[in-house]
N, C-alpha and C positions, 0 to 999 in steps of 0.2 A: 431475606426470604429466598429459599431455593425453589426452583421449578423443575418439573420432569414432564415426560410425555407418556401417554397411554399408547401402547403398541397395538397393531392390528389383531394380536392374539390376546389383548386385554392385560398385558403385563406392564408393570410400572417399575422403574428403577428408583430405589430409595437412595438419595445421595450419600456418598461415603461418610461425610462428616456426621450425618444423623445416625447412620449405622454404627459408627465408632462411638459416638456419645452414649448410645444405648447398649453398646457391647453386643450388637446383633451380628451373628456370623452366618455364613452360608449353611443352609439346611434348617435354620430355625423356622418352626411353624408359627404362623401369626393368625390371630383371630381377627376377622374383618367385621366391624360393627357399623351399621348404618345409623348415623346421627341425625338424619333428616336433611342437613345442609352440607353433608360431607361424609367421610368415612374415618373411622378410628382403627388403627392397627395396634394390637396388643399381642405380646408373646403368649402363646398357648400354654396354659398351666400344665406341668408335667403329670399331674394326677387330677382326676375329677374331684371337684369340691365336695367334701363330706361334712355333714353336720354331726354333732356329738350324739344326737338322738338316733342317728342311723347306725352309729358304731357301738353305742353303749350296750353292753350285754352280749356282744358277739363272741367274747372269750368265755367259755364255760369252765368252771372249776370242777375238778374231779371229786372234791369234798366240799362240805358246807363251809361257809365263810366263818372266820374266827370272830368272837366277840371282842369288845374293847378290853375286857378283863383278861381274856386268853392271850391277847397280844401283849399286854403289859406283863403278864406272867412269863411269857416266852422271852421278852427282853431282859427281865430280871434274871432268869435262868442263864441266858447267854452271858450276861455281865459276870455272874457268879463263876461260871466255867472259865471265862477269860481271866478273871482275877485269881482263881485258884491255880491256873496254869502258869501264871507269872511268878508266883511265890515259890 
């Protein structure tokens, strides 16, 4: 177990072996979580966590959505065109 000291400015040095094992490099932002009997340091996520409910429907279509039958017909037409172009 490694130890470190708290500086007068509230800074702590994380031992090099621990930084290397987690691939933490200079400039990495860490989230500090109070666990009650200590603190937990975790890398800050690059983006805010988003739920599917928050993002669903954010992309509007310029036209109405196609039905299953329309999609199947479009696939058939594409296959026919590709087949005819090959012969």
